[in-house]
C-alpha positions as CSV (number, residue, x, y, z in Angstrom):
1,M,2.5,-22.9,-14.0
2,R,-1.2,-21.9,-14.4
3,A,-3.3,-23.3,-17.3
4,P,-3.6,-21.2,-20.4
5,P,-7.0,-19.6,-21.1
6,F,-9.5,-21.0,-23.5
7,R,-10.0,-19.2,-26.8
8,Q,-13.7,-18.5,-27.1
9,F,-15.9,-18.6,-30.2
10,T,-19.7,-18.1,-30.6
11,H,-22.1,-18.7,-33.5
12,D,-25.3,-16.7,-34.3
13,D,-27.3,-19.8,-33.6
14,G,-26.2,-19.7,-29.9
15,R,-23.5,-22.4,-30.0
16,Q,-20.3,-21.8,-28.1
17,W,-17.0,-23.4,-28.8
18,E,-13.8,-23.1,-26.7
19,I,-10.3,-24.5,-27.2
20,R,-6.9,-24.4,-25.6
21,L,-3.6,-26.2,-25.7
22,R,-2.4,-27.4,-22.3
23,G,1.0,-28.9,-22.6
24,N,0.6,-31.4,-25.4
25,V,-3.2,-31.8,-24.9
26,V,-5.8,-30.0,-26.9
27,E,-8.9,-29.4,-24.7
28,L,-12.3,-28.6,-26.2
29,R,-15.6,-27.4,-24.7
30,I,-18.6,-27.3,-27.0
31,T,-21.9,-25.8,-25.7
32,S,-25.2,-26.3,-27.6
33,D,-28.8,-26.2,-26.4
34,G,-27.6,-25.6,-22.9
35,E,-25.4,-28.7,-22.8
36,T,-21.6,-28.7,-22.6
37,I,-19.4,-31.5,-24.0
38,E,-15.7,-31.6,-23.1
39,R,-13.1,-33.4,-25.1
40,K,-9.3,-33.9,-24.9
41,R,-6.9,-34.9,-27.6
42,A,-3.3,-35.8,-26.6
43,F,-0.4,-35.5,-29.0
44,D,3.2,-36.7,-28.9
45,A,4.5,-33.1,-28.7
46,P,3.1,-29.6,-28.0
47,V,3.9,-28.5,-31.6
48,L,1.6,-31.2,-33.0
49,G,-1.1,-30.1,-30.6
50,A,-0.7,-26.4,-31.7
51,R,-1.0,-27.4,-35.4
52,D,-4.2,-29.4,-34.6
53,L,-5.6,-26.4,-32.7
54,D,-5.0,-24.0,-35.5
55,G,-6.7,-26.4,-38.0
56,L,-9.7,-26.7,-35.8
57,V,-10.0,-23.0,-35.3
58,Q,-9.9,-22.4,-39.1
59,E,-12.7,-25.0,-39.5
60,Q,-14.9,-23.2,-36.9
61,L,-14.3,-19.8,-38.5
62,A,-15.3,-21.3,-41.9
63,E,-18.5,-22.6,-40.3
64,G,-19.5,-19.1,-39.2
65,F,-18.1,-18.9,-35.7
66,T,-16.7,-15.6,-34.4
67,E,-13.9,-15.4,-31.9
68,R,-14.9,-13.6,-28.7
69,T,-11.8,-14.3,-26.6
70,P,-11.2,-11.4,-24.2
71,P,-7.7,-9.9,-24.0
72,D,-5.4,-11.7,-21.5
73,W,-5.4,-8.7,-19.1
74,R,-9.2,-8.4,-19.0
75,R,-9.6,-12.2,-18.5
76,R,-7.1,-12.0,-15.6
77,L,-8.9,-9.1,-14.1
78,D,-12.3,-10.9,-14.3
79,E,-10.7,-14.0,-12.7
80,L,-9.4,-11.9,-9.8
81,V,-12.9,-10.6,-9.1
82,T,-14.3,-14.1,-9.3
83,W,-11.8,-15.4,-6.8
84,W,-12.6,-12.6,-4.4
85,E,-16.2,-13.5,-4.7
86,A,-15.5,-17.1,-4.1
87,D,-13.3,-16.5,-1.0
88,D,-15.3,-13.6,0.6
89,Q,-18.8,-13.0,-0.6
90,G,-19.2,-10.0,1.6
91,F,-16.4,-8.1,0.0
92,D,-17.5,-6.0,-3.0
93,A,-14.6,-6.7,-5.5
94,D,-16.7,-5.2,-8.3
95,V,-16.2,-1.8,-6.7
96,L,-12.5,-2.2,-6.9
97,R,-12.7,-3.3,-10.5
98,S,-14.8,-0.2,-11.4
99,Q,-12.3,2.0,-9.6
100,F,-9.5,0.3,-11.4
101,L,-11.0,0.6,-14.8
102,A,-11.9,4.3,-14.2
103,G,-8.2,5.0,-14.7
104,G,-8.6,3.9,-18.3
105,E,-8.1,0.5,-20.0
106,A,-4.5,1.4,-21.0
107,L,-3.4,1.8,-17.4
108,A,-5.4,-1.3,-16.3
109,R,-3.8,-3.4,-19.1
110,E,-0.3,-2.1,-18.1
111,T,-0.9,-2.9,-14.4
112,I,-2.0,-6.4,-15.0
113,E,1.0,-6.9,-17.4
114,K,3.4,-5.7,-14.8
115,L,1.9,-8.1,-12.2
116,T,2.7,-11.0,-14.6
117,W,6.3,-9.9,-14.6
118,W,6.4,-11.2,-11.0
119,E,5.1,-14.6,-11.8
120,T,7.2,-17.7,-11.0
121,G,9.6,-18.4,-13.7
122,Q,9.3,-14.9,-15.3
123,P,12.8,-13.8,-16.4
124,R,12.0,-10.1,-16.4
125,E,13.6,-7.9,-13.7
126,P,11.1,-7.6,-10.8
127,S,12.2,-4.2,-9.8
128,L,11.1,-2.7,-13.2
129,A,7.5,-3.7,-12.4
130,A,7.7,-2.3,-8.9
131,D,9.1,1.0,-10.1
132,W,6.3,1.4,-12.6
133,L,3.6,0.5,-10.1
134,R,5.1,3.0,-7.6
135,K,4.9,5.8,-10.1
136,N,1.3,4.9,-11.0
137,M,0.1,4.0,-7.5
138,D,-2.8,6.4,-7.3
139,T,-4.6,4.7,-10.2
140,A,-3.1,1.2,-9.9
141,L,-3.9,0.7,-6.2
142,P,-7.4,-0.9,-6.8
143,G,-5.7,-3.4,-9.1
144,L,-3.0,-4.2,-6.6
145,L,-5.7,-4.8,-3.9
146,L,-7.5,-7.2,-6.3
147,A,-4.1,-8.9,-6.8
148,L,-4.0,-9.9,-3.2
149,R,-5.8,-13.1,-4.4
150,Y,-3.6,-13.6,-7.5
151,P,-2.9,-17.3,-8.3
152,D,0.9,-17.0,-8.0
153,A,3.0,-17.1,-4.8
154,Q,5.7,-14.7,-6.1
155,V,3.1,-12.1,-7.2
156,L,1.4,-12.3,-3.7
157,M,4.7,-11.6,-2.0
158,H,5.6,-8.7,-4.2
159,V,2.1,-7.2,-3.8
160,D,2.3,-7.5,0.0
161,A,5.7,-5.7,0.0
162,L,4.6,-2.9,-2.3
163,L,1.4,-2.3,-0.4
164,G,3.6,-2.2,2.7
165,E,5.6,0.6,1.2
166,T,2.6,2.7,0.3
167,A,0.7,2.0,3.6
168,H,-2.5,3.7,2.4
169,P,-5.1,3.6,5.2
170,E,-7.8,2.6,2.7
171,I,-6.2,-0.8,2.0
172,I,-7.2,-2.2,5.4
173,E,-10.5,-3.7,4.4
174,A,-8.9,-5.8,1.6
175,L,-6.1,-6.9,3.9
176,L,-8.5,-8.0,6.6
177,S,-10.6,-9.8,4.1
178,V,-7.6,-12.0,3.1
179,V,-6.9,-12.7,6.8
180,E,-10.6,-13.3,7.8
181,F,-11.4,-15.3,4.6
182,P,-8.2,-16.8,3.4
183,T,-7.8,-18.8,0.2
184,A,-8.5,-22.4,0.9
185,D,-5.4,-24.4,1.9
186,V,-5.5,-26.8,-1.0
187,D,-2.5,-28.2,-2.9
188,E,-2.1,-26.4,-6.2
189,R,-1.8,-29.7,-8.0
190,L,-5.3,-30.4,-6.9
191,G,-6.7,-27.1,-8.2
192,G,-5.9,-24.9,-5.2
193,R,-4.5,-21.4,-5.3
194,P,-1.4,-20.3,-3.4
195,A,-2.1,-18.1,-0.4
196,H,0.0,-15.4,1.3
197,M,-0.9,-13.5,4.4
198,P,-0.2,-9.8,3.8
199,L,1.8,-9.3,7.0
200,K,4.1,-6.6,5.7
201,A,1.2,-4.4,4.6
202,L,-0.6,-4.9,7.8
203,L,2.4,-4.1,10.0
204,A,3.1,-1.0,7.9
205,L,-0.2,0.5,8.8
206,G,0.9,0.7,12.5
207,K,-1.2,0.2,15.6
208,P,-4.7,-1.0,14.6
209,D,-7.6,1.1,15.6
210,I,-10.2,-0.3,18.0
211,E,-12.4,-1.9,15.3
212,T,-9.4,-3.5,13.5
213,A,-7.9,-4.7,16.7
214,Q,-11.3,-6.4,17.7
215,R,-11.5,-8.1,14.3
216,L,-7.9,-9.3,14.6
217,A,-8.6,-10.6,18.1
218,K,-11.5,-12.7,16.7
219,V,-9.1,-14.1,14.1
220,L,-6.9,-15.5,16.9
221,S,-9.6,-18.2,17.1
222,H,-9.8,-18.8,13.3
223,D,-9.9,-22.3,12.0
224,D,-7.0,-21.5,9.6
225,L,-3.6,-21.5,11.3
226,R,-2.2,-19.0,8.8
227,S,-4.8,-16.4,9.8
228,R,-4.2,-16.9,13.5
229,D,-0.4,-16.5,13.0
230,V,-0.6,-13.2,11.1
231,A,-3.3,-11.7,13.4
232,A,-1.1,-12.6,16.4
233,A,2.0,-11.1,14.8
234,V,0.2,-7.8,14.1
235,L,-1.3,-7.5,17.6
236,A,2.0,-8.3,19.2
237,E,3.5,-5.1,17.9
238,S,1.0,-3.1,19.9
239,A,1.0,-5.2,23.0
240,T,1.5,-2.2,25.2
241,D,-2.2,-1.6,24.7
242,D,-4.0,-3.3,27.6
243,L,-6.9,-4.5,25.4
244,I,-4.6,-5.9,22.7
245,F,-2.4,-7.6,25.3
246,A,-5.5,-9.1,26.9
247,A,-6.6,-10.6,23.6
248,L,-3.2,-12.3,23.1
249,W,-3.0,-13.4,26.7
250,K,-6.4,-15.1,26.4
251,R,-5.0,-17.3,23.6
252,R,-1.8,-18.3,25.4
253,V,-2.7,-22.0,25.7
254,A,-3.8,-22.4,22.1
255,A,-0.7,-20.4,21.0
256,R,1.5,-23.4,21.9
257,D,0.2,-25.3,18.9
258,S,1.6,-22.9,16.4
259,D,5.2,-21.7,16.0
260,G,3.9,-18.5,14.5
261,M,1.7,-17.7,17.5
262,C,4.5,-18.6,19.9
263,W,6.9,-16.1,18.3
264,A,4.1,-13.5,18.4
265,M,3.7,-14.2,22.2
266,M,7.5,-13.7,22.6
267,R,7.3,-10.5,20.6
268,A,4.5,-9.3,22.8
269,A,6.8,-10.0,25.8
270,E,9.5,-7.9,24.1
271,V,7.1,-5.0,23.4
272,S,5.2,-5.0,26.7
273,R,7.6,-6.7,29.1
274,A,4.5,-8.0,30.8
275,P,5.6,-10.4,33.6
276,Q,2.6,-12.6,32.9
277,L,4.4,-14.0,29.9
278,R,7.4,-15.4,32.0
279,D,5.9,-18.9,32.2
280,F,5.2,-18.9,28.5
281,L,8.8,-17.9,27.6
282,L,10.2,-20.5,30.0
283,W,8.1,-23.2,28.2
284,M,9.5,-22.0,24.9
285,M,13.1,-22.1,26.3
286,K,12.6,-25.8,27.3
287,N,10.7,-26.8,24.1
288,P,12.9,-28.6,21.5
289,R,11.0,-26.8,18.7
290,F,13.0,-23.7,19.6
291,K,16.4,-25.2,20.3
292,T,18.4,-23.2,17.9
293,P,21.2,-20.7,19.0
294,G,19.6,-17.6,17.6
295,Y,16.1,-18.4,19.0
296,E,17.4,-19.5,22.4
297,K,19.3,-16.2,22.8
298,R,16.3,-14.1,21.9
299,I,14.0,-16.0,24.3
300,G,16.6,-15.6,27.0
301,E,16.9,-11.9,26.4
302,A,13.2,-11.5,26.6
303,L,13.1,-13.4,29.9
304,A,15.9,-11.2,31.2
305,H,13.9,-8.1,30.6
306,L,10.9,-9.6,32.4
307,R,13.1,-10.5,35.4
308,N,14.4,-7.0,35.6
309,R,11.0,-5.5,36.1
């Protein structure tokens, strides 16, 4: 579960004061004369921490501080833009934010609220959020694109599925950004954010145009295995195209290191029936990594189609 936001307070003399309750720990950040001091106070129970927080807030208000905490939806929106900038500095997330807010703050607030319904552990019915977002897709779409870097795995999967349903052509740049500049693969317990490759949305757009295919072909050599897998999966669906098939064929040796790329190569064989892939499929058939009944049958069927050419 993500950390709660800090409540923010400012004073006319320039001091800043922030506080939050994280579990049973009250965390403070005090900024004065350009220097920030951080403090933590642990309590035996969260309720005791909450009482302490309320008392400290009342003290600061009495000293002349004014609360400047942005509403939760605005804070989340600003965080999303910050994460886009951190992952891909070349992507102008501010444009998406401006487009999103142009629909009005009420709609923006409702969109962000509906996204939170998909968060891990949220008891609300996920379909209710999806239904609302579908009805308001024209104005909510920029917010959904920003949510491709949302810090919750469940939200990422739901956003991918919904974008796949809409299949708007203008979503391609945001999707490619996630693939070309993925969120760092860092354990969430160490401060990382969950990542999800938007495969459903990419596949829903159909055969990539020349520029998109070239960009995905470059991703086949990406340092991040997740990016290579999704690029291969998308290209495999259009393997009847000679240039796309050539891009996959070029990576046939490196593909053996990844189960995802292996299955993409097999899918390319199913789509194109290119005889060049026979040796690759034979290797998969013999490899213990793929020794399950369903997989063996599918590999065998793909081989049979190649033999019949």
